N, C-alpha and C positions, 0 to 999 in steps of 0.2 A: 456387385456382391457376389463373391466367390460362392459355388453352390455347397461347397464342402465346409464353409464356415458358417452357416446359417441354418436355422431350424430349430428342432426340439432341444430342450435343456435336459441335462443330466441331472439338474437339481440343485438346490442350495444346501451347503453343509457348513458346519463349525469345525475349526480346526485348530491345533496348537503348532506353534511354529517355536522351535528351540533357536534361541539367538546362539550368537557365537560365544558369550559368557554363560551361557547355560540358563539364561531367563526365558520364561515361557511368554510367548506373545499370542492374544487371542485373535483369530481370524476368522473370516468365513469366505468360501468360494462360490461362483457359479460357473458352471463349465457347458458348453455346448455337447450334446450328444452324438453329433456327426464325427465320423471317423478322421483321423489326420490330424495334423498339426494345426493349432491356431492362434492368432496374435493374442497377446495378453496385457492386461493392464493391473498394475498395483495401484491401489487407493488408500492413501496414507491418512488416518483419521486426524481430524482437528484437534487442538487443545482442549481438553476436557471431555471430549466426545469420544464415542467407540465405534468399533467396526460396523455396526449398523447405520452409521451416518450416511453411506452413500447407496443404500440398498436400492431405492427407486432407480438410480442412474445405473447401478450395476446390472440390474436387470435388463434395461434397455441396452446396454453395450452386450451383454450375454445374448439377447436375442439376436444381435447383428453378426454373433459368431465370435466374439471374444471369450477368452478365460478370464474371470476378473476376480481379483482376490482384494480383500480389504482387512485391515489389520488396526487394532488398537495399539498406539504408541506405548511404548513402555512407561511405568508408573501411573498409567492411568487405568481405571476401572479393573478388569480382572486380568490384565496384563501384568506380568511379575516386574521387579525392580523398582527404581525411584525415577523420577521425571530427570530427564538428561538435558532438557531444553535444546533439543538440536544438536546434540553434542557428537563426539565420535560413535558412543554407542548407538544413537538413534540412526546415525547413517548406516552403521554395520547391520542395524536391524532391518532397514530397508533392502540391503543387498541379500539378508537372510530369508527374506520374504519372496526375492527372485528365486533364490536358490530351491526353496520349498516349491514354487510354481513349478520349476523345470523338472523336478524329481518326481512329484505327485500328480502332475496334470499333463495335458495335452499340448501346454504351452510351447509355441515356438521360439527356441532361444536367440533367433535372428529377429524377432518382432515384438520386442518387450517396450512397453510405455509406463509411464509413472504419473500420477495426478494426485492432488491434493489442495484443499483449501486451507487458508490461513497457516497454521503449524505444519500442516501436510504440505502445503505449497511451498514452504521453506526447506522443508526436509527433501521434497522431491528435487529441488534445484541442487541442494548439497550434494544428494546422492548421484545425480546425474554428472557432477564433476568427479566422482570417485569410480563410478561403476560403468565401464564402457559397453555393457551388455544392453544399457537403456537408449533406445534410439529416438523416442518422443517424449516430451515433458510439456505438463501442463501445469502452471502455478497460478492458482487463483487466490487473490489477496495474500500472497507470501511477502517475503522480505528479501533484500539483497544485503542490508547492513543492520545486524542487529543493535550495534551500540548507537547508531545514529536514532533507530526505533525508540530506544531506551531515553536519549535526550539528545535529539535533534538540535543544532545549534547550541549546545550546551544548557538545553531546558529540558528538564524532567517532564514526565507526563504522568502525573499522579492518578488521575480517572482510569487510564488504560492499564496503569501498574496493578491497581489495587482489584480491577476486574480480573487479570490473569490471576494474580495472586489467589483471589478468593476462590475462582473457579477450580484452581489446582488442589486448594484445600479439601474442596467439596468432593472432587471426583478422582482425586490422585494422592500420591504420597511424595512430596517435594524432597530433593535430596538435600544433605547438608550443605553441598557446594550451592545449590539454587538459593536456599535459605540466607545463606552468607552473603550472596551477591544481592539478593533484595533488601537485607538489613542494610548493607552499605548504600544502597540506591536511596532508601528511605532517609539515611542520615545523611546523605550527600557527602559521601567520603569515599577515597579511592577510585576516583574515576579512570585512573590509568589502569588498575586493576581490572574494572569492568570491560575496558576497551580490549585487554588480552584476552580475557575470558570470552569475548564476544567474536572475536577475530576468526575463530576456528569455526564458528558458527554463522559466519556471514559468507555468502557465495561471491561477493565482490572482491574476494582475496583469492578466488578460485576459477576466476573467468576464464583463464587459459587452460585450465584442466578441461573445463567444459568445451572451449572451443576445441581442442585436440579430440576429445571424444564425439563432438560433432552431432549432439542428439538435436531434433528440432524442436525449438524452444515456444512455447506460447504462454505469453505473460497477460494476465487480466487483472486490473485492479481499480478500485473505486477512487475517484480523484481528491475525494473527502475523507480518505482512510485516517483516522484518528489513532491508530495503533501502529500501522506501518505506513508512514506517509508516503504518497506516490513517487515523489521526486527522485528517490533512490532507485526506483525502477526504469525510470528514464535513463540514467546513467548505465545499469545493467544492461538494458536492450542496445544501447549505442556500442557498447564494448563487445557484444556478443559477435561472432564471425559464423555463426551456426544459421541453419535455416531458422527465422524468427518472426514473431508477430507480437505486436504490443496493443491491447485493447484498454482503452480508458472510458469510464462513463461516471456518471455522478453517483454519489453513495458514499457509506462508511464501510468499515471493514468487514468484508465477507457478505455485505448485504445485496450487492448487485446480483451475485449468482444463488443468493439463498433459495429462491423459490424452486431452482433446480432440484433441490433435495427432496421435494415433494412430489416430483415427477412432472412439474408445471413445465410447460415451455418457456425456455430461458435462453436468451442470445448467447449469454457466455457458454453454457453447456451445449448449446447448438455448435458454437466454436470449436470446442473440445472435440466434439464428436466428428466434425469435418477434419479436424486437424490430425486425429488419430487414424481416421481412415485413409487419408490422403499419405500419411507417412509410415502406417504400420499395415494396412490392408492393400495398398496401392491402387486406391478408388481415385478417380479424377474429381475430387469434390469442388476444385477450383481455388482451394484457399491457398494452395502453395504458389499460386501464380498471382494472387490479389496483392495488393499493395501492403506493406508490413505493418503499418499503423492505423488503427481504427479508433477515432473519437466519436463520442456522443456528446454533445454540447449540452450544458445544464438546462437551457430553457428553450430548446429545439426538438422536434421530433427526427430532425436530420441524422444521417450517419455519414461521416466523412473519413476518407480514405487518403493516405499520404506515403509515398514511397519509403520514407524514412523520416526519422524524427527531426533531422535538421530542415525539413520542409514544412513542417508544421507551421512555423513562424516566418511570414513573408517579409516583415520588417519590424523594426522597434521604435517607438517613439520614447522620447525621453521628455519627461513633464518636471519642470523644476520647484521645487518646493519653496515658496514665498515668505515673507515675513506677514504679509496681509491674508494667508490662509488661502492662496490660490496654487493650482497645479499649472503652472505656466510653461508654454511651448518655448519661452524665453531661453537663451543660453546661460544667463545669469541672473540671479535675483538681487545681487549685492549683499552685504553683510547684515546679519540678523541673527536673533536669538530667542528661542521659544523655551521657558521653563515649564515642567508639568510636575504636580504631584503624583510621583510614580507608585506611591504605596496606597492608592486610593483606587478602588474600582470604578469602572464606567459600565452604561448599557452595552457598549460594543463588547462582544466576545463571540468565542467560537462554539457555544453551545455544550451539550453533553456528550461524551465519547460515546460512540455507536449510535446514539438515539437521534442526534439532531441533523446529522449529514445522512443518516440512514433514512430518516422521515424524508428528506428532500429526495432522495434517490426513488423514493416510492410515489411521492406526491407532486414532486416538482417545486416544493415550496421551501425556499433557503431561510436561513435566519435573517431576521429583518431587525432594523434598529431606525428609530426616528431621530434623523442626525440632530435636530435642536436641544434633544435630551441629553446629549453627550456633553457634560461640563467642561469647558474649555481650560479650567484650571487643572484638569486631570488628563486631559488628552490633547494631542495636536490634531487639528481636523484641517485639511486642504481639499479643494473642490475644483475641478477643471471646469471649462467651458462646455457648451452643450455638443453632444455628438451631432456629427451632419446626417444628411439624409438618409445615408445608408448605415447609420449606426457604426459601432465599432465591433468587429469581432475579435475578441481578445483570445489567442491561441498560444499557449505556453507557459512560461514561469516568469511572471512580473519579478521585479527585482528593486530593493529599496538600498540606496546608498545615503548614509547620513553620519556626520561627525557628531558625536554626543560625548557629553561629561556628565557624572554623576556625583551628588554629594556624599555617596558612600563607597567603599572600596571594591562594590561590585553592582551590576544592575541588570534589570530585564526590560525589555520591550516587545511588544506585540503589534504587528502592524496589521490592518485590516483594508481589504478594499472592496468597494461597494459600488453597486449601480443605483445611482440617486435619482429619484424620480422628482416632479414639480411639487409634491406635497413634502418632500423633505423625508421620504421614506427610502432607506437604502436596504438592498439585497446584497448578502455577502456572497462573494464568489471566489474569494481566496484570501489566506492569511497565513502568517506564520510567526512564531517568537523567536527571540534571540538573547542570548545572556552572555555577559562579559565579566572578566575579572579586571580590576583596575579603575581609577577614577576618570580615564578617558579613553575612547576608541573611536574607530570609524567603523559603523555598522554597513557590511555589505551581506544583505538578507534576501535569499530568494524565496519567495513566497511559494504557496502550493500550486502545482501545475494546475491550469483551468482551460476550458473552453466554454466560453461565455459570450453572448452577443448583447451588447449594450444598445438598446433602442434609440432609434432618432430622437434628439432633443434631451434625452437623459445625460447625465454627468457621471465621472468618475469621482468617487470620494475617498481619500485615503484618511484612516483613524490611527493614530498612534498612541497607545496608552501602556500601562504598567502592571495590569493585573488582568487574570482571567482564569476561571475555574479550572478549565483544561490544563494548566501549567503550574509548576511549581516555580514562581519567580524569586529572584535574589534581592528583591527590594524590601526595605524595611518601612514601617509606617511612615515615618516621617522624611523618606527619600525623596529627592528632587532630581529630576534629570533634564538636562537642557539640550535642546536639539538645535544645530547651528546651521548658518549659511552654507551653501555649496552641497545642499542636499537634493536628491533628485530620486524620481522613480522611472523605471525602464519598464515601459508596456509592450508585450509582445502582440503584434496584430496578423492576422491573416492576410 
């Protein structure tokens, strides 16, 4: 710790920041009382929250010698304007916050970091692509591709969208543009228009800009995130050529790091502190020398380190789907067909947005289904042989390949991967939906990234059906979907 950067605090004060277009942003700042320049952090508030969100963490950072500014995004609470949904005004606002820091505090212009959860995490990444003054970023439960978050694999997420829209109406002022986009979303129209709107709000289209600016980027995410699915962060991490770190843990959107907002010790916020200390304060916390990928498996206290994402999966096994309901290691299962009623629900589902995977993150208890209760007329079910003595360490992104036909001009399937015990109870550890247009297609579906240990003697079970409350499916009540021979499941193993 540098002596000039730690010690007494100058105090907490509220401020008004004038944005580039004249809008007033509400903020607060905590500043060390020691003389000289200090490293500085901008904390961007989450969706529907205000600048007091990070107060416990801000005080800890200030105690360590940082100038810390937290601000409320435009359109929320007492900040002016309307909600820009991480658009160009939001990105300019983050730069205006840096301008204010440099003009009114002892912030060192060469040691600026930006941190945010959820909405703040996405804005932090986008701003780092456009403002070269930012030297370190921590994005917690952010996003890389907003279009994919709204409708991954062309499948909309109504629970997540309802939550975000309701929170915006209660705590903010939606813009006419946001209202139009959501109206189109609920009506399932103008997908191309939503894609164009989301493009400038998706850092996946600005990766080269981040690489040029070269900030140190920390990404922390829940593997079961129901608002911003985690797979998009794998692609972002892989494409970055900056100092980088990816941490994945069980849990839903913003639940893994949530306890840190109350000042409780939290492994994500511990990493944020070590990251910023290393890259902004020059303290050898060791984090810059550690392997870049950190996994916390679903049902294990272990913490696993990998040098890069490519090393997470040691090998992949391909299990062929058979007409007799087996996941077979054979190369071919011969011709077969399975027709299901895709318009009818089954007990297999992903649970409730935010709650189900969040509960697992806190308790270790995943969604469970009793497999005999899944009606075979409404779902396809395939089961593997027993795991060997060492079990299976599933690490990475499972992948389903299946030729399908539909009785209707569009269709949806949801694939679920379970750890099945001897009593027929399956613990869900990965799933994903897919929607297609046309009567026939070949589904190539990456499931959610996972790190899960299947115990010895347990089996893998794949369930495929057409209904889940998490998703807006394209199936009609009398839809029939046929899954055919040539289908397989690729399983990533350590």
